[in-house]
C-alpha positions as CSV (number, residue, x, y, z in Angstrom):
1,M,0.1,0.0,-0.2
2,P,1.4,3.5,-0.9
3,C,2.7,5.9,1.9
4,V,0.5,9.4,1.0
5,T,3.0,12.4,0.5
6,R,2.2,15.3,2.7
7,S,4.1,18.4,2.6
8,F,5.8,20.0,6.0
9,G,7.6,23.0,4.3
10,L,11.4,22.1,5.2
11,T,10.6,18.4,5.3
12,S,8.2,16.8,2.6
13,F,6.7,13.3,3.1
14,K,8.1,10.8,0.1
15,T,5.6,8.6,-2.2
16,M,6.9,4.9,-2.0
17,A,4.6,2.3,-2.9
18,T,5.7,-1.2,-1.5
19,A,3.3,-4.2,-0.6
20,V,4.2,-3.6,2.9
21,G,3.7,0.0,3.2
22,R,7.3,0.6,4.0
23,C,8.2,4.6,3.9
24,T,11.6,6.2,2.9
25,P,13.7,6.8,6.0
26,L,14.2,11.0,6.6
27,L,16.8,13.2,8.4
28,G,14.4,14.6,10.6
29,L,12.9,13.9,13.7
30,L,10.9,10.5,14.0
31,G,13.0,8.3,11.6
32,W,10.8,7.6,8.7
33,A,8.7,10.1,7.0
34,C,5.4,8.0,6.6
35,Q,3.5,5.1,7.7
36,D,0.8,2.8,6.8
37,R,-1.2,3.1,10.2
38,G,-2.7,-0.3,9.8
39,V,0.4,-2.3,9.0
40,Q,2.2,-0.4,12.0
41,T,0.0,-0.8,14.8
42,G,-2.1,-3.9,13.9
43,A,-5.1,-1.5,14.1
44,P,-7.7,-0.4,11.6
45,D,-7.2,2.7,9.6
46,L,-8.9,4.7,12.6
47,P,-8.8,8.5,12.8
48,P,-5.8,9.4,15.0
49,K,-6.3,11.2,18.0
50,V,-3.5,13.1,20.2
51,I,-4.2,13.4,24.3
52,L,-1.2,16.2,25.2
53,I,-1.0,16.2,29.0
54,I,1.3,19.4,30.5
55,G,2.2,19.5,33.9
56,D,3.1,23.3,34.4
57,G,6.6,23.2,36.3
58,M,6.4,19.7,36.1
59,D,10.6,18.3,36.5
60,D,12.3,15.6,38.0
61,Q,12.4,16.9,41.1
62,Q,8.5,17.7,41.2
63,I,8.1,14.1,40.3
64,T,9.9,12.4,42.8
65,I,8.6,14.9,45.4
66,G,5.2,13.5,44.4
67,R,6.5,9.8,44.2
68,N,7.8,10.1,47.6
69,Y,4.7,11.3,49.2
70,L,1.9,9.8,47.1
71,V,3.3,6.0,46.7
72,G,6.3,6.0,48.6
73,Q,10.0,6.1,47.7
74,A,9.8,2.3,46.6
75,G,6.5,3.0,44.7
76,R,5.7,3.9,41.3
77,L,3.6,6.7,39.5
78,V,1.0,6.3,36.7
79,L,3.8,8.3,34.8
80,D,6.6,5.5,35.8
81,T,4.3,2.8,34.1
82,L,4.5,4.6,30.4
83,P,6.4,2.8,28.0
84,Y,8.2,5.8,26.6
85,R,10.5,8.3,28.6
86,G,12.7,10.8,26.9
87,A,13.5,14.3,27.8
88,A,13.0,18.0,25.7
89,Q,15.2,20.8,25.9
90,A,13.1,24.1,26.5
91,Q,14.2,26.7,24.3
92,T,13.9,30.7,24.2
93,V,15.3,33.6,22.4
94,D,15.7,37.2,23.0
95,E,12.9,39.6,22.0
96,N,14.7,42.2,20.9
97,D,17.2,39.8,19.1
98,P,15.8,36.6,18.5
99,S,19.4,35.3,17.1
100,Q,20.1,35.3,21.0
101,P,19.2,32.5,23.7
102,V,17.7,32.7,26.8
103,Y,18.4,30.2,29.1
104,V,15.4,30.4,31.3
105,A,11.5,30.1,30.0
106,D,8.3,30.8,30.8
107,S,4.8,29.1,30.2
108,A,3.7,31.3,27.5
109,N,7.2,30.9,25.4
110,T,7.3,26.8,26.2
111,A,3.8,26.4,25.6
112,T,4.0,28.3,22.1
113,A,6.7,25.9,21.2
114,I,4.9,23.0,21.8
115,A,1.7,24.4,20.1
116,T,3.3,25.8,17.1
117,G,6.8,24.4,16.7
118,V,8.5,27.9,16.9
119,V,10.7,29.2,19.6
120,T,9.7,32.3,20.7
121,S,10.7,35.0,23.4
122,R,9.2,35.1,27.1
123,G,5.3,36.1,27.4
124,R,4.3,35.9,23.7
125,I,1.5,33.7,23.2
126,A,1.5,31.9,19.7
127,T,3.5,34.8,18.0
128,T,6.8,35.5,16.9
129,A,9.8,37.2,18.9
130,G,10.3,40.4,17.4
131,T,8.0,40.2,14.5
132,D,5.0,39.4,16.4
133,R,3.8,37.2,13.5
134,D,0.9,35.2,14.3
135,L,1.9,31.5,14.3
136,P,-0.8,28.6,13.2
137,T,-1.3,26.0,16.6
138,I,-1.6,22.2,16.7
139,L,-5.3,23.0,17.8
140,E,-6.2,25.1,14.8
141,L,-4.5,23.1,12.1
142,A,-6.6,19.9,13.8
143,E,-9.9,22.1,13.4
144,Q,-9.0,23.0,9.8
145,A,-8.7,19.3,9.0
146,G,-12.2,18.4,10.5
147,L,-11.1,17.1,13.9
148,A,-12.4,17.9,17.4
149,T,-10.6,20.1,19.5
150,G,-10.5,20.7,23.5
151,I,-8.7,22.3,26.2
152,V,-8.7,21.6,30.0
153,T,-6.8,23.4,32.9
154,T,-7.0,23.9,36.3
155,S,-5.9,27.4,35.8
156,D,-7.5,30.1,34.1
157,V,-8.5,29.1,30.7
158,T,-6.9,32.3,29.5
159,D,-3.5,31.6,31.3
160,A,-0.5,31.3,29.1
161,T,-0.4,27.6,28.4
162,P,-4.0,26.8,27.6
163,A,-4.2,30.3,25.7
164,S,-0.9,29.4,23.4
165,F,-3.2,26.6,21.9
166,V,-6.0,29.0,20.7
167,A,-4.9,32.5,21.0
168,H,-2.4,35.1,19.8
169,V,-1.1,38.1,21.3
170,N,2.2,39.7,22.1
171,Q,2.0,39.5,26.0
172,R,0.5,36.7,27.9
173,Y,-1.0,39.3,30.6
174,C,-3.6,40.7,28.1
175,Q,-6.2,38.1,29.4
176,G,-9.4,40.3,28.9
177,P,-10.4,43.1,27.1
178,A,-9.6,45.2,30.3
179,D,-6.1,43.8,30.8
180,M,-4.7,44.9,27.0
181,V,-3.0,47.8,28.4
182,R,-1.9,48.5,32.2
183,H,0.9,48.4,34.6
184,L,1.3,45.2,36.5
185,E,2.5,46.0,40.0
186,T,3.5,42.8,41.4
187,L,6.1,42.4,38.7
188,N,6.9,46.2,37.9
189,L,6.0,45.1,34.2
190,S,4.2,47.6,31.9
191,I,1.9,45.9,29.8
192,D,0.7,47.0,26.0
193,C,-1.0,44.7,24.0
194,S,-2.7,47.8,21.9
195,S,-1.5,46.5,18.4
196,D,-3.5,43.4,19.3
197,Y,-7.0,45.5,19.6
198,K,-9.2,44.5,17.0
199,A,-9.7,48.3,16.3
200,N,-6.1,47.9,15.2
201,G,-6.4,44.9,12.7
202,G,-5.8,42.6,16.0
203,R,-7.8,39.6,17.6
204,G,-8.6,41.2,20.8
205,S,-7.5,39.7,24.0
206,I,-7.1,36.1,25.0
207,A,-10.6,35.8,26.3
208,E,-12.1,37.1,23.2
209,Q,-10.3,35.3,20.8
210,I,-11.6,31.9,23.0
211,A,-14.8,33.3,22.9
212,A,-14.7,33.5,19.2
213,S,-12.6,30.3,18.5
214,N,-14.0,26.9,17.0
215,V,-12.7,24.8,20.1
216,D,-15.3,22.3,21.2
217,I,-14.8,22.1,25.0
218,V,-13.1,24.6,27.3
219,L,-13.0,23.4,31.0
220,G,-11.2,25.1,33.6
221,G,-11.3,28.8,35.7
222,G,-11.1,32.3,34.6
223,M,-14.6,33.8,34.7
224,L,-13.1,37.2,35.6
225,S,-11.7,37.7,32.0
226,F,-14.8,36.6,30.6
227,D,-17.4,39.0,32.6
228,Q,-15.8,41.9,31.3
229,A,-17.0,44.2,28.3
230,V,-15.8,43.3,25.1
231,E,-13.7,45.9,23.0
232,G,-15.9,48.5,21.9
233,D,-19.0,47.8,23.1
234,A,-19.9,48.5,26.9
235,T,-23.2,46.7,26.9
236,R,-21.9,43.3,26.0
237,T,-19.5,40.7,27.8
238,V,-17.2,38.2,26.4
239,L,-19.4,35.3,27.8
240,D,-22.2,37.4,25.6
241,A,-19.7,37.0,22.3
242,A,-19.3,33.5,23.4
243,A,-22.6,32.7,23.7
244,A,-23.5,34.2,20.2
245,N,-20.6,31.9,18.9
246,G,-22.5,28.6,20.1
247,Y,-21.0,28.2,23.4
248,R,-22.9,27.2,26.2
249,L,-21.8,28.3,30.0
250,I,-21.6,26.1,32.8
251,Q,-20.4,27.0,35.9
252,T,-20.7,23.9,38.5
253,R,-19.6,20.3,39.0
254,A,-23.1,19.3,38.6
255,S,-23.3,20.9,35.3
256,L,-20.8,18.6,33.8
257,D,-23.1,15.5,34.0
258,A,-25.7,16.9,31.6
259,L,-23.8,18.6,28.8
260,P,-26.3,19.5,25.8
261,A,-25.1,17.7,22.5
262,D,-25.8,20.6,20.3
263,R,-23.4,23.4,21.7
264,K,-19.9,23.9,22.3
265,I,-18.9,24.5,26.0
266,L,-17.0,26.7,27.8
267,G,-16.9,25.7,31.4
268,L,-15.4,28.5,34.3
269,F,-15.4,27.2,37.3
270,S,-13.8,29.8,39.6
271,P,-12.9,33.4,39.2
272,S,-9.2,32.5,38.3
273,T,-7.0,29.8,38.7
274,M,-9.1,26.9,40.5
275,P,-8.3,26.0,44.2
276,V,-5.6,23.1,44.6
277,K,-6.1,19.5,46.1
278,L,-3.9,19.9,49.1
279,R,-2.6,22.1,51.4
280,A,-0.2,21.9,54.5
281,E,-1.7,21.0,57.8
282,G,-3.7,23.7,59.4
283,G,-2.8,26.2,56.3
284,A,0.8,26.2,58.0
285,R,3.0,29.3,56.8
286,L,6.0,29.3,54.8
287,Q,9.1,28.3,57.0
288,R,12.6,29.0,56.9
289,I,15.6,27.2,59.1
290,E,15.9,29.8,61.6
291,R,19.6,30.8,63.9
292,I,18.3,31.5,67.7
293,D,21.5,32.1,69.6
294,D,23.9,31.1,66.9
295,R,22.4,27.7,66.8
296,I,20.2,26.3,64.1
297,V,16.6,25.7,64.7
298,L,15.1,23.7,62.0
299,P,11.1,24.1,61.1
300,E,8.8,21.4,62.6
301,A,7.7,18.9,60.4
302,V,4.5,18.9,58.6
303,G,2.2,16.9,56.8
304,C,-0.5,17.6,53.9
305,E,-4.3,17.5,54.3
306,P,-7.1,18.3,51.7
307,N,-7.9,22.0,51.0
308,P,-11.4,22.8,52.1
309,A,-11.7,25.0,48.9
310,F,-11.3,22.1,46.8
311,E,-14.7,20.8,47.8
312,G,-17.4,21.0,45.4
313,M,-14.8,22.0,42.3
314,P,-14.5,19.5,39.5
315,S,-11.2,17.6,39.7
316,L,-8.8,17.6,36.7
317,E,-10.0,13.9,36.3
318,Q,-13.4,14.4,36.1
319,M,-12.6,17.5,33.6
320,T,-10.8,15.1,31.5
321,Q,-13.0,12.2,31.3
322,V,-16.2,14.7,30.2
323,A,-14.0,16.0,27.9
324,L,-12.8,13.0,26.4
325,D,-16.7,11.5,26.2
326,R,-17.5,15.0,24.3
327,L,-14.3,14.4,21.8
328,D,-14.9,10.5,21.2
329,A,-15.8,11.1,17.5
330,E,-15.1,9.3,14.3
331,A,-13.2,12.4,13.0
332,G,-10.5,12.2,15.6
333,F,-9.4,15.0,18.0
334,V,-6.5,17.0,20.0
335,L,-7.1,17.3,23.6
336,V,-4.8,19.5,25.5
337,V,-5.1,18.8,29.4
338,E,-2.8,21.0,31.9
339,S,-2.0,20.4,35.6
340,A,-1.3,24.3,36.2
341,S,-0.5,24.8,39.6
342,I,2.3,22.6,39.9
343,D,3.9,25.4,39.0
344,K,1.7,28.0,40.5
345,Q,2.3,26.3,44.2
346,S,6.0,26.3,43.5
347,H,6.1,29.8,43.1
348,L,4.6,30.1,46.5
349,R,6.8,27.9,48.1
350,R,3.5,25.2,49.0
351,P,4.9,21.8,48.6
352,C,1.4,20.2,49.7
353,G,-0.2,22.2,46.9
354,H,2.2,21.1,44.1
355,I,2.1,17.6,45.1
356,G,-1.7,17.5,45.2
357,E,-1.5,19.3,41.6
358,L,0.8,16.2,40.9
359,D,-1.7,13.9,41.9
360,Q,-4.4,15.4,39.7
361,L,-2.4,14.7,36.8
362,E,-1.9,11.4,37.6
363,Q,-5.1,10.8,38.0
364,A,-6.1,12.5,34.2
365,L,-3.4,10.4,32.9
366,R,-5.3,7.2,34.2
367,V,-8.5,8.5,32.5
368,A,-6.3,8.9,29.2
369,L,-4.8,5.6,29.4
370,A,-8.3,4.1,29.8
371,Y,-9.2,5.6,27.2
372,A,-6.6,4.8,24.8
373,A,-6.9,1.0,26.1
374,N,-9.9,1.3,23.9
375,H,-8.8,3.3,21.1
376,P,-5.3,2.2,20.4
377,E,-5.2,5.3,17.6
378,T,-4.5,7.7,20.1
379,L,-1.2,8.9,21.2
380,I,-0.7,10.4,24.8
381,L,2.3,12.7,25.1
382,V,3.0,13.9,28.7
383,T,5.4,16.6,29.1
384,A,6.3,19.8,31.2
385,D,6.9,23.6,29.9
386,H,9.8,24.1,31.8
387,T,11.2,23.4,35.4
388,H,10.9,24.8,38.7
389,A,12.4,25.8,42.1
390,A,11.6,23.1,44.8
391,Q,14.3,20.8,45.4
392,I,14.6,18.0,47.7
393,V,17.8,18.6,50.1
394,P,18.5,16.6,53.2
395,E,16.0,17.4,56.4
396,T,18.9,17.7,58.3
397,S,21.8,19.2,57.0
398,S,25.1,16.9,57.0
399,F,27.0,20.6,57.6
400,Q,24.5,21.4,60.5
401,A,27.3,20.7,62.9
402,L,29.5,23.3,61.1
403,N,26.7,26.0,61.4
404,F,25.5,25.9,57.8
405,A,21.8,25.3,56.8
406,S,19.7,25.6,53.4
407,P,19.0,28.8,52.6
408,G,15.6,30.0,51.1
409,Y,12.3,28.7,52.5
410,F,12.7,25.6,53.5
411,T,9.8,23.0,54.8
412,R,10.5,19.5,56.5
413,L,7.6,17.5,54.9
414,R,6.0,14.8,56.8
415,T,5.2,11.9,54.5
416,P,2.4,8.9,54.7
417,E,5.4,6.7,54.5
418,G,6.8,7.8,58.2
419,G,9.8,9.4,56.6
420,I,10.8,13.7,56.4
421,M,11.5,15.2,53.5
422,G,13.4,18.5,53.1
423,I,12.1,20.6,50.5
424,N,14.0,23.7,49.6
425,Y,13.2,26.8,47.5
426,A,16.0,29.4,47.2
427,T,15.8,31.3,43.4
428,N,15.9,34.6,45.2
429,D,15.0,36.3,48.4
430,S,11.9,37.8,47.1
431,P,8.8,37.6,49.6
432,I,6.4,37.2,47.0
433,Q,7.3,34.1,44.5
434,E,10.1,31.7,43.2
435,E,11.2,31.8,39.9
436,H,11.6,29.2,36.9
437,T,14.7,27.1,36.6
438,G,16.3,26.2,33.0
439,A,16.8,22.6,32.9
440,Q,15.5,20.3,30.3
441,V,11.9,18.7,31.0
442,P,10.4,15.1,30.9
443,V,8.7,13.8,27.8
444,F,6.5,10.2,28.3
445,A,4.7,8.7,25.8
446,S,2.1,5.7,25.1
447,G,0.4,5.0,21.9
448,P,1.8,3.9,18.3
449,N,5.1,3.9,16.7
450,L,6.6,4.6,20.0
451,Q,10.1,3.2,18.8
452,R,10.2,6.3,16.4
453,L,10.7,8.9,19.4
454,P,14.0,9.8,19.9
455,S,15.3,9.9,23.7
456,F,16.4,13.4,23.5
457,M,14.5,15.9,21.3
458,H,13.8,20.3,21.6
459,Q,10.5,21.0,22.7
460,A,9.2,22.2,19.7
461,D,9.9,18.9,18.2
462,L,6.4,17.5,20.3
463,F,4.7,20.2,17.4
464,T,6.3,17.9,14.8
465,I,5.3,14.8,16.8
466,M,1.5,15.3,17.1
467,L,1.5,17.0,13.6
468,R,2.7,13.8,11.9
469,H,0.7,11.4,13.9
470,L,-2.4,13.4,12.8
471,E,-1.2,13.2,9.4
472,L,-2.1,17.0,8.9
473,D,-0.5,19.3,6.4
474,A,0.7,22.8,7.6
475,A,-1.5,25.7,6.6
476,G,-0.8,28.0,4.0
477,D,3.1,28.9,3.6
478,F,3.8,27.7,7.1
479,R,7.0,26.0,7.2
480,L,8.4,24.2,10.3
481,P,11.1,26.2,11.5
482,E,14.9,25.6,12.0
483,S,14.3,26.8,15.7
484,S,12.4,23.6,16.0
485,Q,15.7,21.6,15.5
486,S,18.9,21.7,17.1
487,R,20.3,25.4,17.7
């Protein structure tokens, strides 16, 4: 059977007709340019599906912290059972000189790399560094091909990671119409997305772009951005615009049980980021190692407990299940799932918070694997956008006898298996939050043709992997960028 030629700009799929459907080798990412899905997987020629799960800020430290607490040092996470594990190099470039690398990323530029295959500068949402060109995303290409699409997140649906798959704007903080030009006091950062005003030929704020999109189901937090007046009309909100575009708004967990079959779904379950699953016992305050009379005093060990604010919220597991039920269509689909507060709780130096959110990712992954067990044409990719500040250190330092101790914020976390885990946050001495770090991120996968995945890739290569699994042509004159290859 012949392999079909599909053009990907810098790389073209070559046609080769043979009795067994073999394909021509490439110098590119996956080794073979094309495939006969039935021959390679033993499955019928079913429409391909992708479930992309992103743990925001989920690096190897976060995974190990979560494993130690959730299943014990000798245990195995669901992540640990996936048949493929590799690593991806996050890449970032300077806004003013895109030829220059920047070595620590943010969620906007890394999600953009995954969503579009293009390396950009920090803060940008599916736009190019310096030139501000809109970049087609994997969800948009899927929609053009008639595939269903969905986004599930525990953050604002307008936050950087989900936004990068559906919106195009020069700055991640332009989430609602009222946010487009302002000064962000917490970061001492001036925001100017005036070039993205619809009146100036742009697409508007992130919320307005989601409201105008064709994504079939969007679930998460972020009501505050949608309850704003649309640009140029104080009598209409972004929610009104979404309804006019066919979206049905839901706001409660119970509403997920009876979704209308003939409407797109916009689920907004909290004003901004959704509450996390776990917190420190009694809501314990941030801790440091103290020196009293020149003697090191360690903080008391604490455990984790359920967060009362999480009660009544839909879990990431439930939202993922609802989205898969919704998207289980003959046309195939792309679903993006994000556990957002692994990152956000690390910024705030709250180990119980980011452990609980890694557990949320684990439960969502269980749902995805259960779905894929009955749909072998499904590729599951699990990765992170960037690495973070939390690291495991000795809970009692070997240098304590010399009067040295871990700097920064420090928690002695009591684990269910009876140990004490030392977790340190020390990227800066700000009372506000920690910063990201610049290491490679893990990549896990399950599904067909895993033998073709390299053990090391660049983050933008994830876009290529999804594009090829879905057998999609890139739109228009779009070309896979050189920046998605080795720099």
